[in-house]
C-alpha positions as CSV (number, residue, x, y, z in Angstrom):
1,M,-52.0,-5.3,-9.0
2,E,-50.2,-5.2,-12.4
3,D,-48.7,-1.8,-11.4
4,D,-47.5,-3.3,-8.1
5,L,-45.8,-6.2,-9.9
6,Q,-44.2,-3.8,-12.4
7,A,-42.9,-1.6,-9.6
8,L,-41.6,-4.6,-7.8
9,Q,-39.8,-5.8,-10.9
10,E,-38.2,-2.4,-11.5
11,R,-37.1,-2.3,-7.9
12,I,-35.5,-5.7,-8.2
13,E,-33.7,-4.8,-11.4
14,R,-32.3,-1.6,-9.7
15,L,-31.2,-3.7,-6.7
16,L,-29.5,-6.2,-9.0
17,Q,-27.8,-3.4,-10.9
18,G,-26.6,-1.8,-7.7
19,A,-25.4,-5.2,-6.4
20,G,-23.4,-5.6,-9.7
21,R,-21.8,-2.2,-9.3
22,L,-20.9,-2.9,-5.7
23,A,-19.4,-6.2,-6.7
24,D,-17.3,-4.5,-9.4
25,E,-16.2,-1.8,-7.0
26,N,-15.3,-4.5,-4.4
27,R,-13.1,-6.3,-7.0
28,R,-11.4,-3.0,-8.0
29,L,-10.8,-2.1,-4.4
30,K,-9.4,-5.5,-3.5
31,A,-7.0,-5.2,-6.5
32,E,-5.9,-1.7,-5.4
33,L,-5.4,-3.0,-1.8
34,A,-3.2,-5.8,-3.0
35,E,-1.2,-3.4,-5.2
36,S,-0.8,-1.0,-2.3
37,R,0.4,-3.8,0.0
38,E,2.9,-5.0,-2.6
39,A,4.2,-1.4,-3.0
40,R,4.5,-1.0,0.8
41,Q,6.5,-4.3,1.0
42,R,8.8,-3.1,-1.8
43,M,9.3,0.2,0.0
44,E,10.0,-1.5,3.3
45,R,12.6,-3.8,1.6
46,R,14.3,-0.8,-0.1
47,M,14.4,1.1,3.2
48,S,15.9,-1.9,5.0
49,E,18.5,-2.2,2.2
50,A,19.3,1.5,2.4
51,R,19.5,1.3,6.2
52,T,22.0,-1.6,5.9
53,R,24.1,0.3,3.4
54,V,24.1,3.5,5.6
55,E,25.1,1.5,8.7
56,A,27.9,-0.2,6.8
57,A,29.2,3.1,5.5
58,L,29.0,4.6,9.0
59,S,30.9,1.6,10.5
60,R,33.8,2.3,8.0
61,L,34.1,5.9,9.1
62,P,36.5,6.7,11.9
63,A,34.8,7.8,15.2
64,F,34.7,11.6,15.7
65,G,37.0,11.5,18.7
66,E,39.5,9.3,17.0
67,D,39.6,11.7,14.1
68,L,40.5,14.6,16.5
69,L,43.2,12.6,18.2
70,D,44.8,11.6,14.9
71,A,44.8,15.3,13.8
72,A,46.4,16.4,17.1
73,H,49.4,13.9,16.7
């Protein structure tokens, strides 16, 4: 009976240690996920700003057809 209790105690200790490791890993993964989401949001903002700048630059360029007509005259 003493051996059974000792084995049960050891198993409980291993389970508690495993639960602690999983809790630590869960916290780490949550932090990484939050960081990844923030990085994605920053990248999306940068891409949107770049798209706006490119569209603005393109709107200032003469149309290809207009360019040819101006060159012909």
